[in-house]
C-alpha positions in Angstrom: 0.0 0.0 0.0 1.3 3.4 -0.9 1.5 6.5 1.4 -1.0 9.3 0.8 2.0 11.5 -0.2 5.6 11.0 -1.3 8.2 11.8 1.3 5.8 11.3 4.3 7.6 8.3 5.8 11.2 7.1 6.1 12.0 3.8 4.5 12.8 1.9 7.7 11.4 -1.3 9.3 9.8 1.1 11.9 8.9 4.1 9.6 9.1 7.7 11.0 7.5 10.8 9.7 9.7 13.1 7.7 9.7 16.7 8.9 11.8 19.6 7.7 14.6 21.4 9.4 15.3 25.0 8.5 18.9 25.3 7.2 19.0 28.9 8.6 17.2 28.7 11.9 17.2 25.0 12.8 13.5 25.1 13.4 11.7 21.7 12.7 8.3 21.6 11.1 6.0 19.0 9.7 5.5 18.2 6.9 8.7 19.0 5.2 8.3 22.2 3.0 9.4 21.8 -0.6 11.9 24.7 -0.5 15.6 25.3 -0.5 15.7 26.4 3.1 14.5 23.0 4.5 16.2 19.7 4.6 14.4 16.4 5.4 14.5 15.5 9.1 13.2 12.1 10.4 11.0 12.8 13.4 10.8 10.8 16.6 8.3 7.9 16.7 7.2 8.8 20.2 5.5 11.8 21.8 2.8 13.0 24.1 -0.7 14.1 23.5 -0.7 17.9 23.5 -4.4 18.4 22.6 -7.3 16.7 20.8 -10.9 16.8 19.6 -13.3 14.3 18.3 -14.3 14.7 14.6 -18.1 13.9 14.8 -19.3 15.1 11.4 -18.3 14.0 7.9 -15.9 16.3 6.2 -16.6 17.4 2.6 -16.2 14.9 -0.3 -13.7 14.3 -1.8 -11.5 12.8 -0.5 -13.7 11.3 2.2 -16.1 8.5 1.6 -19.9 9.1 1.7 -22.1 9.5 4.8 -22.7 5.8 5.0 -19.0 5.1 5.6 -18.5 7.9 8.2 -17.4 7.0 11.8 -16.2 9.7 14.3 -12.4 9.7 15.0 -10.0 11.5 17.3 -7.8 14.2 15.9 -4.8 15.0 17.9 -1.8 17.3 18.2 1.2 15.2 19.3 4.2 16.9 20.8 7.4 15.2 19.6 9.9 16.5 22.3 12.4 19.0 21.0 11.1 18.7 17.5 7.5 19.7 16.5 3.8 19.4 17.2 2.2 17.1 14.6 -1.5 16.9 13.7 -2.6 13.3 13.4 -5.4 10.8 13.9 -5.4 8.8 17.1 -6.1 5.0 16.8 -6.4 2.0 19.1 -7.9 4.0 22.0 -11.5 4.6 23.1 -12.6 8.2 23.2 -13.2 8.1 27.0 -9.6 6.8 27.5 -7.9 9.7 25.8 -5.9 11.9 28.2 -3.7 15.0 27.6 -0.1 14.0 28.2 -0.5 10.3 27.4 2.5 8.6 25.7 1.9 7.9 22.0 3.7 6.1 19.3 3.6 6.5 15.5 1.7 3.9 13.5 0.3 3.8 9.9 -3.4 3.7 9.2 -5.1 2.5 6.0 -7.3 5.4 4.7 -10.0 4.6 2.1 -10.4 7.3 -0.4 -13.6 8.1 -2.2 -13.7 7.7 -6.0 -11.7 4.5 -6.1 -8.0 4.1 -6.3 -7.8 1.9 -3.2 -6.7 2.8 0.3 -3.5 4.7 1.1 -1.4 4.9 4.2 -1.7 7.9 6.5 0.1 8.5 9.8 -1.6 8.0 13.1 -0.6 7.8 16.7 -1.7 5.2 19.3 -1.1 4.8 23.0 2.3 3.2 23.7 0.6 0.4 25.7 -1.4 -0.5 22.5 1.8 -0.8 20.5 3.3 -3.5 22.8 
């Protein structure tokens, strides 16, 4: 299965997200901007939940599947210490068990696009306990 975008993940047994580090300031961002000032920077696989919300309504189509396929999901900001805060889906956790500051680990998630073309991989984070 292909990632939703080229250059999103490293090519390792345990993939990492690829951020961008500014050549002039050293600031790290995600995703990696396609400009001459940023160089690809592999981000940490672990972080802490900084903030979140529950997406309870279906976003516009495309790329999301129709109303019959919609299920609410948790949207998070994950702080990767010393690097960046990354927006991501949360997976493998019940909504009532989500807590600010919980330890999270990167995983990949199959995302079904509307209009065919098959699913693609997106990034998600899950509680560290669920990863073990």
